[in-house]
VEXNUMAR-802835 format. One line per field, with one value per residue (C-alpha): residue number from 1; residue in three letters; y, z, x. Coordinates in steps of 0.001 Angstrom, whole numbers, plus 500000, padded with zeros to 6 digits. Layout:
REM residues N
i: [NUM/...]
aa: [ALA/...]
v: [Y/...]
w: [Z/...]
u: [X/...]
This chain:
REM residues 610
i: [1/2/3/4/5/6/7/8/9/10/11/12/13/14/15/16/17/18/19/20/21/22/23/24/25/26/27/28/29/30/31/32/33/34/35/36/37/38/39/40/41/42/43/44/45/46/47/48/49/50/51/52/53/54/55/56/57/58/59/60/61/62/63/64/65/66/67/68/69/70/71/72/73/74/75/76/77/78/79/80/81/82/83/84/85/86/87/88/89/90/91/92/93/94/95/96/97/98/99/100/101/102/103/104/105/106/107/108/109/110/111/112/113/114/115/116/117/118/119/120/121/122/123/124/125/126/127/128/129/130/131/132/133/134/135/136/137/138/139/140/141/142/143/144/145/146/147/148/149/150/151/152/153/154/155/156/157/158/159/160/161/162/163/164/165/166/167/168/169/170/171/172/173/174/175/176/177/178/179/180/181/182/183/184/185/186/187/188/189/190/191/192/193/194/195/196/197/198/199/200/201/202/203/204/205/206/207/208/209/210/211/212/213/214/215/216/217/218/219/220/221/222/223/224/225/226/227/228/229/230/231/232/233/234/235/236/237/238/239/240/241/242/243/244/245/246/247/248/249/250/251/252/253/254/255/256/257/258/259/260/261/262/263/264/265/266/267/268/269/270/271/272/273/274/275/276/277/278/279/280/281/282/283/284/285/286/287/288/289/290/291/292/293/294/295/296/297/298/299/300/301/302/303/304/305/306/307/308/309/310/311/312/313/314/315/316/317/318/319/320/321/322/323/324/325/326/327/328/329/330/331/332/333/334/335/336/337/338/339/340/341/342/343/344/345/346/347/348/349/350/351/352/353/354/355/356/357/358/359/360/361/362/363/364/365/366/367/368/369/370/371/372/373/374/375/376/377/378/379/380/381/382/383/384/385/386/387/388/389/390/391/392/393/394/395/396/397/398/399/400/401/402/403/404/405/406/407/408/409/410/411/412/413/414/415/416/417/418/419/420/421/422/423/424/425/426/427/428/429/430/431/432/433/434/435/436/437/438/439/440/441/442/443/444/445/446/447/448/449/450/451/452/453/454/455/456/457/458/459/460/461/462/463/464/465/466/467/468/469/470/471/472/473/474/475/476/477/478/479/480/481/482/483/484/485/486/487/488/489/490/491/492/493/494/495/496/497/498/499/500/501/502/503/504/505/506/507/508/509/510/511/512/513/514/515/516/517/518/519/520/521/522/523/524/525/526/527/528/529/530/531/532/533/534/535/536/537/538/539/540/541/542/543/544/545/546/547/548/549/550/551/552/553/554/555/556/557/558/559/560/561/562/563/564/565/566/567/568/569/570/571/572/573/574/575/576/577/578/579/580/581/582/583/584/585/586/587/588/589/590/591/592/593/594/595/596/597/598/599/600/601/602/603/604/605/606/607/608/609/610]
aa: [MET/LYS/TRP/LEU/ALA/CYS/CYS/THR/LEU/ALA/LEU/ALA/THR/ILE/ALA/MET/GLY/THR/GLN/VAL/ALA/ARG/ALA/GLN/ASN/TYR/ARG/GLU/ILE/PRO/VAL/THR/ALA/THR/ASP/ILE/ASP/PRO/ASP/ALA/THR/ASP/LEU/GLN/GLY/LYS/LEU/ARG/PHE/GLN/GLN/THR/GLN/ALA/ASN/VAL/ALA/GLU/TYR/LEU/ARG/SER/LYS/PRO/LEU/ASP/ASP/GLN/GLY/GLN/GLN/LEU/ILE/ARG/ARG/PHE/PHE/GLY/GLU/ALA/TYR/LEU/LYS/SER/TRP/THR/LYS/ARG/SER/ASN/TRP/GLN/HIS/ALA/GLY/ALA/ASN/ARG/GLN/GLU/PHE/LEU/LYS/ARG/TYR/TYR/GLY/PRO/GLN/ASN/SER/GLN/ARG/ASP/ALA/ARG/ARG/LEU/VAL/ASN/GLU/ILE/MET/LEU/ARG/TYR/MET/GLN/GLU/TYR/VAL/LYS/PRO/GLU/TYR/HIS/PRO/VAL/LEU/ARG/TYR/ASN/ALA/ALA/LEU/LEU/ILE/GLY/ASP/LEU/ARG/SER/GLN/ASP/MET/ASP/ALA/PHE/SER/GLN/THR/PRO/GLU/VAL/PRO/TYR/ALA/PRO/SER/LEU/PRO/VAL/LEU/LEU/SER/LEU/ILE/GLU/ASP/LYS/GLN/GLN/SER/ASP/ALA/VAL/LYS/VAL/ALA/ALA/TRP/VAL/GLY/LEU/LEU/GLU/GLN/CYS/GLU/LEU/HIS/GLY/VAL/ASN/LEU/GLY/ASN/ILE/PRO/PRO/GLU/GLU/LYS/ASN/ARG/ILE/LEU/THR/LEU/VAL/ILE/ASN/THR/LEU/LYS/GLN/GLU/GLU/ALA/SER/GLU/GLY/GLN/SER/GLU/ASP/ALA/HIS/ILE/TRP/ILE/ARG/LYS/ARG/ALA/ILE/ASP/LEU/ALA/SER/VAL/ILE/GLY/ASN/ALA/GLY/ARG/ASP/GLY/THR/LEU/ALA/ALA/ALA/LEU/ASP/SER/ILE/ILE/LEU/ASN/PRO/ASN/LEU/PRO/ILE/GLU/MET/ARG/CYS/SER/ALA/ILE/ALA/ALA/LYS/GLY/ASN/LEU/ALA/PHE/ASP/ASP/GLU/THR/ALA/ASN/LYS/MET/ASP/VAL/VAL/ARG/GLN/SER/THR/ASP/ILE/GLY/LYS/ILE/ALA/LEU/GLU/ALA/VAL/ALA/ASP/ASP/VAL/THR/TRP/PHE/ASP/GLU/SER/LEU/LYS/GLU/TYR/GLN/LYS/LYS/MET/LEU/GLY/GLY/GLY/GLY/ALA/TYR/GLY/GLY/GLY/TYR/GLY/GLY/GLU/TYR/GLY/GLY/TYR/GLY/GLU/ALA/GLY/GLY/GLY/GLY/TYR/ALA/PRO/THR/PRO/SER/ALA/GLY/PRO/SER/SER/LYS/SER/SER/SER/GLY/SER/SER/SER/ARG/GLY/ARG/ARG/SER/ASN/ARG/GLY/ARG/GLY/ARG/GLY/ASN/SER/SER/GLY/TYR/ASP/MET/TYR/GLU/ASP/SER/SER/MET/GLU/MET/SER/ALA/PRO/PRO/GLU/ILE/VAL/ARG/ASP/PRO/VAL/LEU/VAL/ARG/MET/GLU/ASN/ASN/TYR/ARG/ARG/ARG/VAL/LYS/THR/HIS/LEU/ASP/PHE/ALA/LYS/GLN/GLY/LEU/ALA/GLY/GLN/ILE/THR/GLN/VAL/PRO/SER/ASP/LEU/GLY/ALA/MET/LYS/GLU/GLY/LEU/ILE/GLN/TYR/ALA/LYS/ASN/ASP/GLU/GLU/ARG/GLU/ALA/ILE/ALA/ASN/LEU/THR/LYS/SER/MET/ILE/ALA/MET/LEU/ASN/ALA/VAL/ASP/ASP/GLU/ASP/SER/GLU/GLU/LYS/GLU/LEU/LEU/LYS/ALA/SER/LYS/LYS/ARG/LEU/GLU/ALA/MET/THR/THR/ALA/ALA/GLN/LYS/LEU/ALA/VAL/LYS/ALA/ALA/VAL/GLU/ILE/ASP/VAL/PRO/ASP/ALA/VAL/HIS/ASP/THR/PRO/ASP/ASP/LEU/PRO/GLY/ALA/ASP/MET/PRO/GLY/ALA/GLY/ARG/ARG/GLY/GLY/THR/PRO/VAL/ASP/GLY/PRO/GLY/GLY/GLU/ALA/MET/PRO/ALA/ASP/GLY/PRO/GLY/GLY/MET/PRO/VAL/ASP/GLY/PRO/GLY/GLY/ALA/ALA/PRO/VAL/ASP/GLY/PRO/GLY/GLY/SER/PRO/GLU/PRO/VAL/ALA/ASP/ASP/GLY/PRO/GLY/ALA/MET/PRO/PRO/ALA/ASP/GLY/PRO/GLY/GLY/GLU/GLY/PRO/ILE/PRO/ASP/SER/PRO]
v: [261624/263693/266741/265054/265110/268816/269381/268225/271146/273015/270222/269953/273732/273467/270262/271361/273072/273243/270438/272580/273971/270387/269845/269188/265981/264381/261634/261699/258657/259209/258473/255301/255299/258592/258452/258772/261279/262983/266213/266146/269635/269021/268430/264950/263879/265231/263433/260044/260469/261285/258458/256053/257370/256684/253183/252693/254040/251345/248695/250392/250703/247758/246121/242457/242615/240786/240392/243423/245392/244354/245355/248777/249441/248467/250537/253478/253718/251996/253695/257021/258214/257585/258013/261594/262278/262294/265003/268200/270241/268027/267947/270718/269259/265731/266605/267641/264520/262367/263818/263643/260026/259394/261423/260179/256402/255729/255950/253504/253998/252693/249472/246588/244208/242789/246054/247686/244888/245446/249209/248771/246562/249035/251928/250262/249177/252687/254603/252265/253464/257227/257473/256834/259781/260186/261651/265095/265583/266656/263588/261316/262806/262301/258709/257941/259450/257542/254248/254897/255918/252610/250613/247222/248597/251922/252716/252825/254283/253118/249477/249656/248265/249323/250877/248329/249088/247614/244746/244775/248533/248197/246351/248870/251733/250147/249576/253353/254341/251711/252802/254951/256290/257653/261341/262895/263906/260406/259078/261662/260652/257006/257630/259530/256341/253846/255722/255896/252118/251134/253279/251431/248085/249299/248152/245564/246294/244167/241340/242612/239462/238887/239531/243137/243660/242934/245273/248070/247716/247504/250558/252546/251451/252416/255783/256902/256008/257740/260943/262156/262680/260271/261487/263620/263968/267256/267976/269092/265944/263898/265493/265265/261496/260902/262586/260323/257211/258400/258575/255117/253749/255012/253118/249949/250144/247438/247858/244868/242089/243381/246893/247655/250016/251876/252242/253667/256321/257047/257946/260859/261559/261944/263814/267493/268814/267810/270174/269767/269250/266296/264934/265353/263507/260592/260649/260177/257315/255602/255800/254074/251079/247748/245941/242131/241052/240132/243603/245364/243759/245099/248672/251394/252973/255818/256869/256984/258876/261292/261876/262611/265048/266938/267284/268408/271085/272330/272519/274318/276481/277663/278277/280353/282385/283103/284171/286376/288073/288515/290367/292659/293227/294074/296456/298152/298803/299861/302423/303650/307082/308157/306257/306019/304632/306756/309060/306836/306425/309529/311379/310592/307476/308542/307337/303571/302884/305632/305560/302718/300535/298164/298450/297469/299804/299046/299319/300734/299129/301147/300472/297876/296864/296553/293388/293118/292273/288922/287644/289057/286833/285729/288450/291073/289877/290966/294146/295434/295840/299189/301316/304781/305483/306414/305712/303562/303119/302273/304949/308746/309364/307354/309237/310240/308407/308004/305725/302213/299719/296335/294569/295252/296584/294271/294374/294906/293389/293971/291118/291008/290256/287737/286007/285834/284514/281748/280755/280283/278000/276025/275593/274387/272120/270515/269970/268940/266672/264656/264420/263407/260624/259209/258976/257907/258076/259927/260496/263934/263167/260830/258162/257399/253767/254127/250456/250996/253228/251076/253528/254992/254015/254127/250769/249326/250793/248078/249158/251608/254013/254397/254542/257291/259466/259255/259893/263133/264400/263451/265492/268557/268302/267958/271118/272965/272019/273089/276445/277240/275932/278422/280900/283235/284249/286820/287414/288688/286227/283508/284176/284305/280987/279283/280220/278910/275693/275395/275668/272691/270629/271189/270059/266875/266139/266612/264270/261699/262435/261639/258083/257761/259515/262313/266140/268552/272335/274701/276454/280232/280962/279814/282296/285177/286785/288396/291686/290692/290271/292890/296110/296573/299283/297207/298075/295278/296720/298959/302076/301455/301775/301915/299356/297450/297741/295373/298182/301974/303486/300239/298518/294672/292751/290077/286481/285378/288142/288953/287424/284813/281326/278813/277865/275113/277511/281469/282929/279588/279041/278027/274290/272685/269371/269729/270055/273439/275685/276442/274695/277021/275995/273599/274418/272141/270214/269047/268026/268146/271485/272267/270050/267876/267072/264746/262202/259079/255718/253671/251653/250633/252290/251084/249319/251476/248925/247232]
w: [521519/518220/520199/519985/516141/516338/518604/516072/513757/515405/514845/511189/510667/512369/510607/507131/506318/502572/501502/499767/497635/496166/495514/491970/492822/494701/493106/491504/490656/487718/488169/485919/486357/484717/484089/487892/488740/491962/490704/487313/486239/483810/484730/483445/485192/488453/488111/487320/490383/492678/491327/491901/495292/496344/494970/497149/500158/499732/499969/503042/504829/504280/500809/500862/499300/495976/493280/491518/494861/495426/491892/492473/495802/494455/491372/493266/495972/494270/490806/491471/494843/496560/493564/493407/496693/495126/492634/492859/493411/496392/498267/500716/501101/502506/505892/504303/502323/505225/507295/504449/504072/507844/507754/504447/504410/508092/511267/512431/509335/506976/509176/506982/508110/504523/502908/505776/505731/501945/502327/505349/503326/500327/502770/504629/501408/500026/503367/503722/500237/500998/504035/501815/501171/497517/498354/499718/503421/504124/502411/504232/507656/507055/505595/509026/510959/508821/509541/513075/512374/510842/512731/512241/514079/514993/518198/517870/521200/519730/519382/522280/520033/521017/518846/517757/516140/512816/513992/510811/511272/514693/513458/510772/513286/515327/512295/511384/514906/515032/511613/512356/508890/509178/509442/512633/511569/510315/513548/515591/513629/514214/518106/517833/516253/518575/521721/520408/519656/522967/524740/523093/524055/527596/530713/529938/526165/526078/523531/521632/520610/523192/520505/519722/523453/524145/521233/522687/526080/524803/522840/525673/528014/525576/524533/528262/528960/525755/527132/523876/520641/517931/515028/512691/515328/516593/520258/520136/518538/520938/524048/522562/521675/525314/526601/524469/525809/529277/528401/526887/530132/532050/529653/529947/533578/534528/535938/534108/535102/538217/537685/534455/533143/536649/536664/533076/534393/537239/534679/533815/537504/538837/536027/537256/533568/532197/532341/535716/534030/532269/535544/537100/534351/534842/538435/537710/535087/537734/540271/537659/537503/539179/540766/541408/544948/544594/543103/545712/548549/547333/546906/549159/549129/551606/549656/546448/547967/549369/545920/544694/547753/546871/543209/544139/546304/543706/541129/543566/544946/541466/540675/543906/543106/539611/540751/543678/541347/538645/540976/542190/538729/537929/540787/539753/536224/537132/539783/538007/536733/533283/531293/531683/535108/536576/539670/542091/539966/540770/538341/537077/539215/542282/543771/544423/548098/548753/546897/544865/547993/547577/543956/542642/540350/541094/538389/539775/539008/536496/538599/538778/535192/535033/533187/534649/538413/537446/535903/538180/539413/543103/543184/541996/544797/547564/548525/550774/547886/546607/548981/549916/553407/555909/553473/555299/552286/549848/547005/547924/544231/544453/547562/545435/546771/543435/542370/543713/543766/542653/543324/544420/541931/539762/540241/537197/537377/535014/532547/532755/536470/536190/533475/535518/538409/536268/534867/538292/539340/536334/536792/540504/539746/536939/538652/542087/540844/538886/541972/544102/541700/541941/545834/545933/542657/541780/545296/546285/550019/552210/553661/557528/556704/554921/554225/551758/549439/546486/544017/543960/545974/549154/548597/548720/551941/554354/557491/559157/560090/556462/555187/557527/556742/552866/553675/555474/552621/550347/552714/552499/548670/548755/550915/548509/545710/547249/548183/544615/543368/545652/543009/545713/546863/544659/544135/547463/549525/547042/547272/551225/551449/548856/550970/554078/552407/550865/554257/555652/552621/553127/556917/555800/553258/555811/558144/555540/554522/557914/557609/554330/555883/553249/553817/552205/552500/553070/549760/549343/548625/552266/553863/552703/555090/554454/554723/551433/549425/546870/548500/549643/547290/544214/541674/540627/537779/534765/534124/533429/529679/528839/527060/529757/529337/530492/531699/531805/528443/527146/526571/526406/529515/529147/528354/531735/533628/534435/532087/530468/529792/532448/532375/533851/536045/536628/533317/531520/528216/528009/528248/525114/524124/520575/520114/519013/520508/521158/518558/516665/516048/513190/510169/508670/506814/510307/511361/508473/507210/507546/505820/508183/507511/504745/505476/503891/504168/502435/499237/496035/494084/494358/491365/489223/489369/492949]
u: [895631/895161/896508/899963/899996/898916/901926/904352/903854/906654/909141/908000/908748/912082/913140/911990/915313/916012/913721/911352/914043/914359/910743/911192/912879/910082/908236/904826/902936/900453/896821/896108/892360/892035/888326/887887/890654/889977/891418/889314/888331/885829/882090/881844/885050/883865/880418/882168/884430/881421/879276/882306/882677/879056/879329/882456/880593/877843/880392/881967/878745/876634/876670/878254/881621/881447/884266/882811/883091/886668/887629/885874/887701/890988/890724/889364/891849/894742/894624/893115/892533/895876/897990/896589/898175/901723/900728/902855/899672/898636/901995/901084/897465/898614/897215/893736/893700/894397/891787/889261/889989/889197/886176/884551/885734/886130/884028/881265/879033/881848/882652/881429/884082/885251/885382/887238/889791/890350/890745/893292/895343/895431/896109/898929/900865/900601/901443/904505/905723/904888/907058/910270/912618/911779/908292/907571/908046/904570/903328/905856/904764/900977/901545/903244/900377/897773/899527/898852/895201/894316/891588/890209/886931/885681/884141/880385/878520/875181/876017/878905/881609/885159/887784/890186/893866/894538/896978/899353/900186/901792/905006/905268/905201/907832/909866/909844/910904/913776/915141/918263/918045/914388/913595/912787/909421/908393/909621/907475/904388/905054/905466/901918/900481/902162/901066/897499/897447/898761/896454/893573/895116/895298/897424/900205/899415/896320/896338/899421/901474/904261/906959/905691/905051/908833/909742/907638/909344/912694/912034/910649/913408/916139/914629/914254/917727/919223/920414/922234/920407/921524/923512/921528/918536/917597/917652/914022/912921/915018/913397/909849/910277/911472/908417/906345/908332/907321/903540/903898/905594/902503/900278/902278/901569/904127/907616/908836/911328/913435/911955/913662/911108/911010/914687/914595/912052/914578/917072/914710/913585/916929/918475/918755/919604/916181/913120/911319/907847/909355/910801/907621/905625/908239/907225/903593/904321/906316/903489/901387/903651/902870/905798/906004/906464/910104/910991/908787/910653/913992/912730/913851/910422/911266/914405/912406/909591/912142/913574/909992/909652/912777/911754/908309/909794/912176/909436/906892/909455/910566/906856/906383/909649/908440/905112/906564/909367/906605/904423/907306/908159/904551/904420/907566/906422/902985/904129/907135/907391/905804/903320/899571/899875/902736/902595/900707/897670/895856/893547/890102/889615/891351/894689/894818/895044/892443/889246/890560/890752/893677/894162/890795/888589/885037/882403/879098/875845/873684/870564/867991/867827/871699/872580/875946/874597/873291/876464/879129/881797/882498/885008/882395/880054/882383/880626/883519/886090/886546/884696/885999/887369/884701/881993/879435/877030/879865/879380/878792/878077/874803/873313/870305/867515/866086/868920/868977/871791/870564/873865/877359/879697/881661/885416/887545/891049/893930/893930/897609/897541/894873/896784/899844/897862/896336/899402/901022/898011/898478/902191/901980/898984/900810/904031/902577/899824/902358/904539/901573/900490/903942/903359/899710/898181/894973/893611/892290/892469/894358/892022/892019/892976/896355/896497/893608/895945/896741/898220/901624/904873/902903/901447/904880/905897/907308/905481/902922/905799/906854/903394/902564/905705/904786/901093/902049/903918/901091/898750/900983/900889/897063/897013/899104/897013/893878/895419/896365/893032/891141/889752/888610/892296/893918/897449/898668/896642/897537/901207/900992/899174/901396/904383/902763/901850/905330/906783/904545/905445/909047/908615/906866/909531/912357/910717/910614/914213/915416/914279/916144/919287/919084/919185/916665/917299/914446/913704/914556/910987/910011/912502/910690/908292/904866/906575/908527/905334/904353/903104/899676/899274/899926/897470/895138/893063/893597/891702/888006/887090/890752/892975/895005/898807/901709/903803/904235/903638/902220/905415/905346/906179/908990/908289/909303/907445/903859/901473/903765/903104/903997/907577/909800/911547/911864/912765/912601/911080/907402/906824/905590/904388/905596/909441/910827/908295/904446/902227/899998/896271/896125/893959/891419/893996/895376/898925/901296/900456/904126/906667/908867/912438/913354/915932/917493/915687/913261/913495/911600/908826/905327/903962/901784/898953/898906]
């Protein structure tokens, strides 16, 4: 789950505001053990710090923790190492300091039980202090992340020991999230840690104490049902946090008394104003919940399954429409007048539709020694592609008997078109697989014995008739997933197959809807006939040896057009896991490189000598 921390960088950037301008007001704690200052610049100071660091490592790894060891660890971490994090020169390096701590002082090698317990106590006390508003926002954010990183025991594959969260850190994370005065960025970091720790505990939150289990369940339910951002909270942070609540609901895996958690997920699923991928994610989480017999008997499984079918149709129809319109826009731009590709693609390589053979520019083999022949893709192995009309051998230019073709020519496709196609596949598979999980779990094919299906809502069907209707919808979803997963089908075939499968899925959903007395309209994407598909002469490759362009003259394609990232609907914004936009790759100093928002909250300074 470390990726969640990376995804919060966008939030940190947006929420930063004017905090850096007030940097001079942030608190610094002087290093009291000056002889082992981590930031010493003189040679003797550096050597003393490194020697002390090595002595601490001995206690963390294997040396029994005696009084001298306790004093050494307290002095090293409490009076030097952690206080140096508050220095002005280290404010922007809080992420690097956090990761350096985890790499150097954590892990299975540094798991001497007594020493780990002492280090955890010191770390939790200091990090609780550093999340307060008088400290720099980057430090606050990384302090909250580090609270969630604390472990009583690290996983060791060699000795088969599991990873165990540090129990005292869990109530601290909950308090940070529940604090209405706490900043968005600190709350986001606390959600990351809470989700990680709950995943380690597993279904039903494992051996977490009952009081804290109830706090977590209440927090998740309230967050899912909270439609509006609270006062002072950004809309981006609010949406992001609700997404993490969905993830946590799936980890909990229990619908709750009278299905309260499932009902909270329904507030996401049935809200048409929320992003479609968020609604589909909530469907998958609901399919992962276990209902008690009393609650299951009250459920209208057919109606709930019909709702899932409607949302799945909406999502996939939007995806198909986006792909269809993007292909048409691509064709329009590539075949338009002017630019490098104007005028019907004549010239050096011949017009597409003639020697180009349906829009693909073949790259002939260089002969028996060609390196490209052994590594050609499945598309490249289709020897019929790209052959000229009336040419039985494939390439007249190679009629010289002294030249041999070692393999069929490799096909070069326009990277823009390939990217567009891949984005479409990802969109459909993400949306539809989530919906399928809600109905029937992680299965990849429906078994002949429907009674053996023990995942998703289908397991709670009242009779064989209901079970078969839900299974038929599930089969149509799996068929659609298989269609978009077929890498041998290219854009025109892929779009045609998608519309055919979408039509079958619509029929299955309508049959289920009849039992629920609900109407489902046929999506507009189904009404299009094969004649509406992008023309057969649509180019599929750029000029060989040239730089591909997104449109005539090289102008950039629109964000919601061909080659764009997957979006929630046609023309929508690219979905991101971090609020505020697509997260950039994180540098070595990890999450927190950009300062998150500062906010009121927190109290009291830490004693200089803990």
